[in-house]
C-alpha positions in Angstrom: 48.4 -60.4 14.5 45.0 -61.9 14.4 44.8 -65.0 12.1 45.8 -68.6 12.9 46.5 -71.4 10.6 43.6 -73.4 12.1 41.3 -70.5 11.2 42.3 -70.3 7.6 42.7 -73.9 6.6 39.4 -74.2 4.8 39.5 -70.8 3.1 40.0 -70.8 -0.7 43.5 -69.8 -1.9 42.4 -66.5 -3.4 40.9 -65.5 0.0 44.1 -66.5 1.8 46.0 -64.3 -0.6 43.7 -61.4 0.1 44.0 -61.9 3.8 47.8 -62.0 3.5 47.8 -58.8 1.5 45.6 -57.1 4.2 48.0 -58.4 6.9 50.9 -56.9 5.0 49.1 -53.6 4.9 48.6 -53.8 8.6 52.3 -54.3 9.2 53.1 -51.2 7.1 50.6 -49.2 9.2 52.2 -50.5 12.4 55.7 -49.6 11.2 54.5 -46.1 10.2 52.8 -45.5 13.5 56.0 -46.5 15.3 58.1 -44.2 13.2 55.6 -41.3 13.7 55.6 -41.8 17.5 59.4 -41.8 17.5 59.5 -38.7 15.3 61.5 -40.5 12.5 58.8 -40.9 9.8 59.8 -39.5 6.4 57.6 -38.2 3.6 58.3 -41.5 1.8 57.0 -43.4 4.9 53.9 -41.3 4.9 53.3 -41.9 1.2 53.8 -45.7 1.6 51.4 -45.6 4.5 48.7 -43.8 2.5 49.2 -46.2 -0.4 48.8 -49.2 1.9 45.9 -47.7 3.7 44.1 -47.3 0.4 44.9 -50.9 -0.5 43.6 -52.1 2.8 40.5 -50.1 2.5 39.9 -51.6 -0.9 40.4 -55.2 0.3 38.1 -54.5 3.3 35.3 -53.2 1.0 34.9 -56.8 -0.1 34.0 -57.8 3.5 31.1 -55.4 3.5 29.7 -56.7 0.3 27.4 -59.7 1.1 27.5 -60.7 -2.5 31.3 -60.6 -2.9 31.6 -64.4 -3.0 33.9 -64.5 0.0 33.4 -66.9 2.8 32.0 -65.6 6.0 35.2 -66.5 7.7 37.3 -64.4 5.4 34.9 -61.5 5.6 35.1 -61.6 9.4 38.9 -61.8 9.4 39.1 -58.8 7.1 36.8 -56.8 9.4 39.1 -57.8 12.2 42.1 -56.6 10.3 40.3 -53.3 9.7 39.6 -53.0 13.4 43.2 -53.7 14.3 44.3 -50.9 12.0 42.0 -48.5 13.7 43.4 -49.5 17.1 46.9 -49.2 15.8 46.4 -45.6 14.6 44.6 -44.3 17.7 47.8 -43.0 19.3 48.3 -40.8 16.3 44.8 -39.4 16.4 45.0 -38.8 20.2 48.3 -37.0 20.1 
């Protein structure tokens, strides 16, 4: 998924942690999407997805705040993760 080591080398550790948390949320979204498309998603899967979706939304809010103190690189990477999540979930919205 989207980030490379070269891209995040100069990003402060806290921002790297935030990006990793966002990536982890994206992985949960992908797993949930796959289970839903296969018809195997459980109520627990849905609850986990919602919890992670809220967590991702909270992290991404930092990217929209120009005064968050985050580097531009991190803000752009978070917005990219948000975009990836939207794309991942499109099949569920279309079907």
